[in-house]
Every structure is written in structure tokens, then in C-alpha cells.
N, C-alpha and C positions, 0 to 999 in steps of 0.2 A: 673602584676603590678610590678615594681622592688620596692625592701625593701628601700635601700637606694634612696638617693637624684639626680638627675640629676643635671647638671650644671645649666640650666637653673631655678630649683629650690634654688638654694642656693644665697647669699646674697653677690658673686663677689670678688674680691681679697682679701677682709678681711678676710674674712672666708678660703680661698682656703689659706693664709699664715700662719693662726692656725693652720692647718692639717699638712701643709709641716713640721712645725716646732715639730708638736708630732711626725713623723717620724722621722724626725732627730734627735731627742734627745731620741727616743726609742733603737736604732739602737746603739747610743754612750752610755747611762747608761749599754747596754749590755759590750761592750769594759770595760769599766771602774770599772765595776762591778767584770769581771773577774781579772782584774790586783789590782783591792784592797784586794780582798779574797782568801788567799793561796793556800787552803785544797781544794781540785777539789768537793768534795761534798759539801761544801758549798757554792761554785762557781754555780754549777749547781742545786741546789736548789733556792739561789738568783737569777740567770739569769735566770731560769725559772719566777719564781712568777715578776720580773720587766716585764718582758717581757710580760705578761701576762695583768699586770696590766697598761702597756702602749697603748697595743692594745687596749683593753677597752675601756678608756676616748678616745680613738680616734675614735672608732665608734661611741658612745655613740654622740657624739660632733656633729658627719653628722648627726645621729637620732632627734634629737634635731628640726631639721627640716621640719622633719614628726611625726603627731602627728595623727597616724589612728593604727587600730589594728594587720596589721602587724608589724609595728615599736616598739611597744609596747612587741610584742612577740619576735621577734628578741633582745631588749633588754635584757627581761628575759631569752634567752637561752645564752647570751655573757654573764650572771653573772653566770649562771649553767657550761658555759664550764669553767670559769677561778676556779671555785673552783675542778673543776675533776681534772685539769692537775694540780695544786697545792697541789693537795693530790698523786698526781700518782708518782709527784718529792719526796715527801714527803718518801709514803710507799718503791719504785722501787730503790732510793739511788744509780740511774745508770744513762747510756747517754738515756737510752727509757724516762725518762721524757723530756730531752731535746730534742728528737724526738717530743715526744707529742707535746710541746711545740711549736715546728716545725709546726706540722701538722698545731696545732690551729691558729697560725698566718697568714699560708699561706690560709688558710681557712677563716678568714677574710680579707684577701688581694682579694680575689679573687672578692669579693662583691666592688672592687674600678673599676669593668668593667662596674658598674653603672655610674664613676665618670670620670674617665679619660679614652682616647684608649684603645686600647689593649696594644698598644706598654709600655704606662708607667704603666698598671698593671701587664704586665709582669718584667718590670724593678721592682716593691714593690716586686713582688715574689721574682725576683733573690735577694733583698736586706734582706729579711728574710730567705734565704737560704745561706746567704756569713756570715751574722750575728751569724747562728747557726755552720757553719761550721769553725769561730774564736772561740765558745764556745768550741766545741767540740777537737779544736786543744790545746787551752788552757788546757785541761784535760789531757794531756799526754804530755806536752813540758816539757824539762827540761831547766832550766836558767831563768833567769828572762829577757836576749837579744830578746830571742824568743819571750817570753809574751811581751816585750816592741813592736817587728817588726808586731805582729798578731793585737795589739790595733790599731797601730798607720794603718795598713794596713783597718781593721775594718772600722774607723774613717773617711780614706780616698773614700771607695768603697760607706761609706753610703753619705759622699758631694756629689760625682760625681752622685749617681742614684736622691738625694733631686732636686741637678741643672736640671738634665733632666727632673724633674716632673715640675719646676719651668717655665722651658722654656713650657712645652707642656700648662701648665695654659695659659702664656703668648700668643700662637699662638692659645689656643682656645678664649681667650678673643677677639683675633684679629679677627679671624674667626667670632664672634658672634657679635661683633662691625659692620662689614662689613654685615653682614643677617640683623643687626636693620636697618641698613641706607638704604638699599634694600626696606626691610619691608617699612619704615615712606616713601619712594621715591613714591612707590607703592600707598601707601593711598593719598597722597598730588595728585598722576595723576589721581585717581577716580573723575567720577563725580557727586558722593554724598560728603556730609557734614556727618562727621564720628567725633561723640563724646563719648567717655568714660567714665564712673562715677562707684565712687565705692557704696559699700552698703549703705551709708550713702548721697549719693547723690552727694559727692564733685568730683569735676573734676581730672579724672584721664591722663587724654590724648586727642587731637582731632588732626585731618586732618588740612594743610590748606583750602581744600575748605569749609572745616564749618568754618573757619573767614570768607570767602569771602561772601557765602554765606546771614551769620547774619551780616555783615558789624559792623564784631567788632573791636573796634579803638585799636590801637596799646597801650596805657598806662592803657586800660584796661586786654589786654593780659600780660604786660610785668609787673602789679600788681597782677596778679594770684588770684584777690579777684572774689571770686565767685558770691558773693552778687551781683557784680556791671554788673556781665556777666549776673545772670540772669534778672534783671532789664532791662538791655540795649535789649534782646530778648522780654521780654513782651512790654515794647514800642512799638515794629512795628507792635505787633498781634493786629484783628479787636476784639479776644474775648481772652483776657489773662487769664481769670479766666477758662474757658475750656480748658486751658492751664495747668494750673496750677494742677487742678482735676485732668487732669489725669496723670500728674507725682504721684501725691500722690499716687492713684490708682496704680499705678504700681510698687510703692514703697513698698505698703502694699501686695503684691502677687510679691514675687520677680523671682518666675517661669513663668510669664506672658509674651505674647507676645502681640503687637499692630502693627495696623496699621489706620491709620488717615490722615485727611489732615488741612492745616492750612493754614488761610487766612489773608495776608497783609493789613495796612493801604494804602500801594500807590498799592495794586494791585495785588501784587505778591502771586502765589498760590504754596505751597510746601505739598510734599508727606511725611510723619513721620511714621518713621517703629522704631519700640523697640522690643530687644531680651534680655535678662539675659546673663550674659556672667561668665562662669564655668572655673573648674581648678579643675581637677581630680572627676571632679561628684557635684563639690558644686560651689554652686552659690558666686561669689568675688564684685560683680557689676552689668552695665546694659549697655548696647553698643545701643547709638542712630543713627540713618540715617536718613539726610534730602536730600531731592529730588526737583528741582526748575523744577514745573509741571504745569508755566505759561503761557509758548506757547499754552501746548497742554491743557492747559485749557481754556484757549480764544478758539482754535480751535472747541472744542465741544460746548462751548456756541454759538459760530456762527455758526455752523451745525443744533443745535437746535434750533434757531432762524430760521435758513434759512427751516428748516421742518413744522415750522408752521407761517411764514408768507410771505407774498407778496413781492418778491426780487426787485419789479420795485418801489413798493408805501411804502413800509415799514410795510402797515396792516396787520392785521391776515389774513389771508390764509382761502380756505373753508375747511378745516380739522379742523383748531383752532376756528374759526367761528362756527362751528357744536357743537365743545367739549361744548363751551361757553353758545349755545342757551340749549343744556345738563342740563347742571350745574344749569341753570337758573330756567328748568321748575321744577327741583327736588326741588329747594329752595323754589318755589312759592310753589310747592305742599304741601311743611312741612307746611308753613308758612297759607294753606288753601286760597291762592290772586291769581290770574288771572290777574295779574296787569305787564306783560310783552306784550311789541308788537317786530316783526321783519320785517324791512323797506327792499326793493328790489329795486335797482337805478341801471337804465339802460338809458345810456349818446345815445342822439339821436344825428344824423348826425354825430359820431366816425369817423366811415368808410371812410367817406369823407373827414374828415381831415386825417386822416390815410394814405389813398392812394395820396394825394395830396401835403403832406408835408413829406411823410417818416415817417419808424416805431420810428424812434428817436425820432423827434416832439410828435408822438402819446405817445410814453412815458413820454415826458415830460409834456405831458397834463394831463397824468392822476397823475402823481405826485402832480398837481396843482390842480386838482380834490380834489384828498386824502385831501391835506393840508384844503381845503376849507368846506371838510367834516369835518375833526377832529374841527375845529371853530365851526362848529354847534352845536355841542355835548357836555354832562357831561364826567367828568373823567372817569362816572363807565360807559357809554356807550362804546359799543364793533363797531367798525367798521370794515369792511373786504372788499377785493378784492377778487370776485368769480374766476374771468377769465375776458380775454379781457376786455372790457367796463363797465361790471356790480360789482356793490358794495351792501352792506350789510351793516343793523346797526341793531343792538341787544340795545334795550331800556327796563331799569328795572327800577321798583317802579316808576310806571308811575301815581299811584292816582288813584281818581275817576274822574278826570277832560278829563282823557285820554288824554295827550298834544303830542301822535304820530303824528298827524295834522299836530301842528304847527312844529315840529320838518321837517318833510316832507317840509311842506312850506318853512320853511329857507332853505333848503337843494335845493329847486328848484331854488328861487331866488340867491341865489350863485352863483350857477350853470350858471345861464344867464348872468351874467356879464363877460362882453369881456375876454378874455386872450390872455395875449402876448408872441407868442410861435414863434423863431426864427423872431425876428422883424415883424411877422405879427399876425395880430387883428384876434385870432379865436372866432369865437360862436357857442355854443354847449348849448343843454339843456336838461334835465333830467325830465325821466319817474318814479315816484317812486309807489310801489304797497306796503299796509299794510296791517297786518294780526295782530291779537290779538290772545294771546294765549288761550285764550275760544272758539275760534273758531275750536280747531285743539285738536288729543289725543296727539300727539308728535312731535319730532323735525322737523319728514320728511313732514309730513302733516304740522306744521306751515310754513315751508320754502316753500311748494309748493301752500299753498295759498298767502303767501306774491307775489310768481312769478305768479300767475295767474292774481292776481290784480293790477301787475305792465306791462303784456300784455295786459289789459283792458284798460288802462290809455294809453297806445300806439295805440291800437285800437282807442281811445276815440279823438286823437288827438294830442299825444304828451305834453311834458313840461307840466305836472299836475300828480295829485296822486288820487288811487282811493283805496279805502279799499273794501277789502275783502268782498263780499257776497256770499252765497251757491249757486247761479244758474250761479257764473262767473265756478262754476268746472263744469256743464254743458254743458255750453259754451265752453269750453273748451274740455271736451269730443267731443263734434259734430265737433269742430276744428281737433281733431286728426282724426277722422274718415272722413272729410271730404281728409283732406291732403292725406289720403291714398287711397281715391275713386279717387282724381285728377292726381295721381302717376300710378295708373290701367287705368284711362282714357286715360292717354299722350300715354302708352302703348298699348292701346286698338283702337287708333284712335277716343276718343269720341269724339274730338272739330268740331265743326263745323262754317262755314262762313257764314257771311250776307254780303250785298254789300247795302252802300247808296251813289246817284250817287254825285257828285259833278258838278251842273251846270252852264251853261254861260247864266245870267240874260237877254242878248239883244235876243238869238235866243233859248234860253230855251234848247240847247243839251244837252247832256251831255258828257263833256269832262273830266269826270275819275270817281272813285269810290274809299270811304273807305272800305276798309276791317276789317269787327267788327266780334270778334269772339265769339262765345257762345260753354255751354258744354251740351252735351244731355248728362245727368244725367242717368242710368239703374233707377233709382227711384222717383227721384226728376223730372226728366222732363229736358225740354231745360231751361237753366240758364244763365242770364246777366251776364256780365263781372264786376260787382261789385260785385258778390256773390262769386269771385273764383279769380279772377285775384291779390285782395293784398293778400290773403293765399299766393298763388303762389311768389308772389316778397317776401313775407316772408318765404317761407320754401326754396327756390332757384330754383322753379323749373319755372321761368318765363324765364329762359333763354331757356330750351327746348321747353317751351310755344310758345315763339317769333319765335322758329327758325321753328313747324311744321307750326304755321301761315304763315311769309315768303314764303315758298316751297309750300304752299297749294295755297296763292294769287299769287302769281307769276306764275304758271304755270297754273292757270283761267284766268288771265289779258291775258296771252299770246296767248291762246286758242282762248279769245275773239276777238284779234288782227288776227288772222288768218280765222276767222268765219265773221267777219264783217270789211270787208277791208275801209271802212267809217269810222272806229272808230280804226283806226291803232297806233294814236296818243295818244290812251286812256292813263292817268295817273290813278297808284295805288298809293294809302294811305295806311300805317301801319303806326298804332300806336307802338312807342319804350319808355319802361318806366325808371326811371330814373336810376335802378339798370342792367338796359341791356344798356343802355350808357357807364355804367363804368367797363362791362364785357370785356375783351380783347377778348372773343366769337365773339364779334356783328359783327365786319369785318370779320370775317370768315361764318358766317351765312348766312351774305349777298353774299358773293361770293359764298357759295355753292348755294341758293335760282336762283340767277342769270344764274348761270351754266346748274343746273337741268331745268330752264322753256326755256331758250336761252331768257331773256328778254331784253331789251335795258336797259343799269342801268339810262340812263334820264328818262325811266315811269317810275322809282320808286321813291315815295317823303316818305323821313321816317320822322314822324310827333314825337315832342318831345315836352313836357307841360314846359313852361314858369318857371313854380315852379321848376322842376328839372335843369334849369341851373341857377337858380340865386345863388347858393351855388356855392362857390370855380369856381367861373365864369374865372379863368385864365385858370384850368384843366380841364376845361369843352370846352373850345374853341379849347382848341390841340384836344381833343378828336372827338370834331364834325370837325376838319380838316381831320383825320385821317378816319373818316367816309365821309368826300365827296371826300377823295381821289378813293375812290373805282368808283365813277361816276355817283352816285345817287344825289338827291338831295334832299333839306331840310327845314322843317316848323316846324316852332313855333303854338304848340298849346295851345287854351285857354288862347291867348294872352292878357294880359290884369288886369290879377290877379296874377302874380308872381312878382308885383314891380320891375323890371329887371331895370339897370342903361342903360338909354338911350347911353352914351359912352360905354357901353358894348355889346349892341344890335348894334350898327353899327359895332361893330367888332364880331360878328357871322357871320359864314359863309353860312347863311341861304338864301333860295330862296323865298321860301314863308310866309307870315303872316295870320295866321286863326284868326279871331276875335271872342273873347267870346259869348256864347250865350246870357249872362246877358247885353251886351248892345244892341243886335239885341232886345232884349225883350224890352228895352227902348223907343223903336222908337215907335212914335204914330200919328193920323193921323194929320199934320199938326203942329208938333211939335219935328221936330230931333234937335232942339238945346239941349234938357235935357240929349241927348245920348252924349255919346264921341264917337259914330260910326263915325262922320266925321272927328274927330282929328286923331282918329286911320289910317281909310284911307290914312288922308291926310300924316301920317308919313310914310305907306309903301309906297308912291309914291313918297317922300322924300327919304327912302332907295333904291327906284327901285326893291319894293317887289311886288308879285304876292298878291293882297290879295281878302281872301276866306272868309264868311258870312258862323259862323255854327248858328242852331238854328232856320232857320226862318220855321215860323209856317204862317206865311199869307200874302195874298196878299199886302196889305197896308207896311210890312215891306219889301217885295221883291222890290216892286215900287220904296219907300224909299231908298233904299240901291243902286237899280239902278239910280234914281237921282243922287247920291253922287258919282258915279261913281264908282261902285264897279262893278266888271266884274263877280264873280263867288259868289258862295252860295250854301250851301246843309240847307237840314231840310225836316222836314215833309209836309212842303207845297208842295216839290216836290214830295218828296217819302220817305216814311217810309226804313230802314232796309229791307233787301228782299234776299231771297237767289239766287244762282245763276241760275238756271232757268227763276227766275221772271225775273230779271235783264237782260237775254239774250233778254226775250220779250222785253223788252223797247228797247234796241239797237235795236231790228229789228221794232219797232212799234214806237216809241216814245214815251217822258211823257204823259200824259194823258191831257185835260183841266186842266186848273186850273185857269179859270177865274170867279168861284166864290171862294171866301173864304174859305179854313178849319180851321174845329174846331183846337182848340189848341190842341196835344196830348203831352203825356209825353215820353221822351225817355228810 
């Protein structure tokens, strides 16, 4: 580290002017002293002393800018050097004193390397050499003219050197001004606001970005009022006290660094950093930098929200809901209470809406359901969308009356009200499962229990709620085992078909057969469709199950066509579920079964329940027309139970109407007027549909139907469902004598 100060450490042109004045006076004094004192020894001594004493104040003047140990040591060395030079002059009494003084002056001048450029420093040395050259010449000169000439020459040389030094100072100042302008322009071009304060916290400097970020008015800047500036800053912050506390803490610890975030009342967010400002290793102030991270903060907040909330409804997602349940269970455990419950909610018939109106409409429906769900809850409750059309609710602090059932009832009632989606009135319902924390040991078990209760509500009729009971778990395990067994059964060909004849009432001839599937379970034996078909629909196995039934039944009927020529027009009736109807694979399965068997498409009748047709009738009509295009015939099964609109019924591309067994059972001897059978048969004739009566179990019913003009019927009175071999025998031998009324049998 240099001993003398550099240009940047001086106080500018004023100090430089004093320094140059000292140089000029020192050189001029040498010449004047030589002229005024005639004796060469006195001149030598006086010039040496004056030169040393002029050089010493000049160096000391510069050193006052540095208060370091090195500066103090150099100060002492100069004083000792002055004394040595003066003593040397006194004892030597010759030119050696002048030479010693010249060496001393040159030594002082060399330190100007720290102050000026090298050219200026050498000019300084040249001044010293010229001055002492004049002194030596004066000692040996004769006559006053020579002395005067040398004196004038010395003054001229000194003036020229000083003039060169002044120009050097000006050039250096110009370069400094340019560098300062570049530095200021650079700082003003940064994205960060920069504020520099001194050790007392007073504002020293700042860049333009700082003014823009803090929106400081021009009048505050022009007044240079630190208190007004600070007041303006604090008025914008959400927590000004924390801001002031941080500032005071850093001023108490000058060497400390700091990084934190500031939040503004208008929503802006700044990142603040602070570090000490040092000069020569000494802390002289503090530099604050401010960066606007509002957009970054908003993006991070949005990403965080998306990570824990459903993007469609804005409700909590599965991850956040699970975390809320964990915390609720922990709070309940600490309080020694079990007063929380979880509701699992599943929308009934949502898939129908989604498939018919599109996914955009489906999303709108989910949003509307979420809004109604919020309206049913307290602000302390948590609602979530778990995925698809499944929702969940966390209820805390329920109290002894356990009002979870009330909440479930409100949710079901709210969802049942019609929704207006894309100018369509849409109806859905909700199945709700309720589980209390007392029935579970942790989050996973609590959620599982609520899920089991919800599926129980679906199986028991939908649009209702069920509270979890321990036997539901056993039923769920059994259902899981049944699903696995059914999958394996489909792979192993465990399905069995039975056939029930469709009989012409006038001749008792078999005109068709209805294929009815059974499952030959390896452990439970032959199981009716009611034991596994609903499971197949829920798990999606109904598609493969229906495919296998179609292929096997079509092949069997085609075989009967070949073996029994008199029954070559025998029709095959096959049931199709609602899920199959809305599956694009149904048409492919029909084509596959007809191609493999060779059965005439006109001989295949697909039976679809009225219930499956009453929802979203417009889309159902389009589906039916697609299936109808394969050449098969269509029948409405269980007619009279689905409350279908007659206007839509007229538009259905159907061929056969199958009257539900409930209307047949109402027929009694001589009392046909209490049954709706006559009206249904009349409706079929009006619509030019073939009518088939189901569930005929007595001769009275058969005779009454025949009297009403019903041509076709099926039921236990004629023949219960039987295997292919027995039906083959009936096709050969005909139906047994039915003169005697048969006892009523359950299907």
C-alpha cells in the first residue's frame, strides 16, 4: 500500500493548487536566497535549509490525508532527514551539503509517483536538479549579471514545470470526470436500486433505479431531506417497524451482511440486500440494493397454489386434503377428542353428461358443484376435489351431535337441484360416504372408510349417504376377491349361457330365445347375473363379458338354425347394459359376433332397459341409430319402469317393446282393467312395435294377454331358463302341455 495518498484520496483541485504553490515557492526561494546572500558558504547553507524546510511542509501537507501508521512513520523520517541534511551543510561547508540536499529533495519527489503520472514525477525531479544546478553555478560565478541570469532561468524553469504539472492535474481531473460519468451511467442502467449511506445513516448517493423503485417524488429529492425520504419509504411497506428494526440492527453491526424480502401495501415485493462499504479496509458506510421480484413472487405463489389445489374447481387437491386430515387428527389426539369426520362424495351419472355435452361442459359442471359444496360448509371446513367426479370434505369440531349427517344431507340436496350448462338443464346426484375418526387409526384408514361408505351408498341406490360400519370392510374385501375371480373367470371361460323361450301365445311355438348369462364360480357354484353383472359394470369388465355372451349366443342360435330347419327364423335376444350402450366397442363386438357365427343380423335383437335410455335421450338416440345401422333389431326391456317421455319414445329406432313383469303380475281373473297392460299393448300397436310380455307365470295371465291381443310372451309358465341341450330338445319336441296352471316361481 503506498504511503502517500492517490488522486482519488485527495480533496480535488483545491488541495492540488496548494501542492503546486508549494513547489513553485520552493524553487523560487532557492534562487532568491542565492541572489540575496553574497557569500557562497552562507548561500549554500541557507539554500539547503530552505530547500529542506520547503520540501518537508509539502510532504506533510499530503500526509495529512492519511492517518495510518505508515504515514506517521514517514512523517518522522522526513523530520529526521531534514535535521541530517542541515547538520551536513553546517559541518561540510562545501558543495556536498547542496548535493545531499538535492538527493533528499529527489527522494521526496519520487513519492509523487503515487500522486501524478510518471511524466509529472520526472518533471518534478527535473525541477529539483535544475534548482540545485543553479545553486552550484552561483557558488562559482563571477559578477552579478551571471547571478541574475541564473536566477531568472531558475524561476522560468520552475514556472514551466509548475505549468506542466497544472495541465497534468487538469487532464487527470477530466479523466476522473469521464470515469465518474461512466460509473454513474452504469449504475443507472442496472436493474437494481442502489442506495449508499454513511456510518450515521445519512444518504450519500443513489442511482436512478432506486428512485424509480421507491417512487420518490422530485420535491423530496430536491430537498435532500433524509427524514422525508425515509418517511416516504416506510409509508409504502406492510411492516415498516420490521424495516426500521433491521436498519438499526445493521448500523449496530457495521461489518454485517443482510438479505431479506420487503412486502408493499400495493402488492409489490422487493428483495433487499445490504453490505458494508469499505475504504482501505475501514467501514465508511453501507450499500443497500433493492430488486423488484414481484413477478417472481407471484409466479412462485401461483406454482405453490397449483401444487396443492385443483386447477378446475380451485378446491384443495388430494395432497393438500391429506395433509389437512393429518393435522386435524394430530390436533384431535392432543385434545383427546374424536370429533372430526371425512365425507367422500361421488357424482352419479357424471360420465353421461361428460360424454354427451363434452369435457368443457363437464368441467363447468364440476365448478358449479364445487360452488354449491362450499355453500354447504363452514369456513373452517375443507373441501377438496380428489379427481374425476370425486370430492371430499373434512369436518372438524363436530361436537356430540355429530352433524356430519346434516352436512351430507345438505350436499345431496344441493347437487340434486338442476344445473344450467351450455343452455342445457343438467341433472346429477351425489352418493356420500361418512367416516368418523373414531373408526380409524390414521389418515389412510379414515379415507378408506369414507370411500367404502360412499360405494355402499352407490350400491344401495345412489343419491344418498351411508355412515361407515365395520362390516363394509368385509364386503369390500369380498368385492375385491370377486372382481379378481371374475377377471380370471372371463379368461378361463367360466361363463355359462341359459336360454328362455319367447313363445307365440296363439300357437305356443318358440319364435325366439333370450340368452341369460350365468357364472360357474369354482367355489360358489352357478351364480345368477344379479350376483356379478353389477360388479362387471362398476369395474369395466362388462364390455368383455358382453362380447363373450354375444359370440357364444350367436354361434349357438346359428347352430340351431342349421339343425332345425323349421326354426330357421328363430330370433336371439341379448341384453345390453347402459355402459355397453355408450361404449364405442359395442358396434365392433356385434360385427365380430355376426362375422364369426354367420348369423343373419335381422335375427339378433339387442335388449336395452328403459332406464338406460331415459338419461340424455338425444345422445342415446344417436347411439341407438349407430347400433341399428349394423342390421340388428332393438328392443326396450322392462318398459314402463323408466318414465320415458312418449315424444322421445316415438323417436327411438326400436322394433320391439317388452312389457315389464310388474304389469303382467297385476292381471287377475276378470280384472284386467286394474293393470296397465292394455294401455301398453295399445301403445305398442300405435307405434307399430312388436310387443312381448315378460314374466308370465300362470295360465290366467297367458289367456288374458292373448285376449288383449298380445302375440308374444315369455316366463316360467312356458319354460324357465334352461341350458342349450334342453332347449334343443324343446325345439324338437315342442313345449310341454300347459293346460294345468303352474305355480309361481321366482326368477
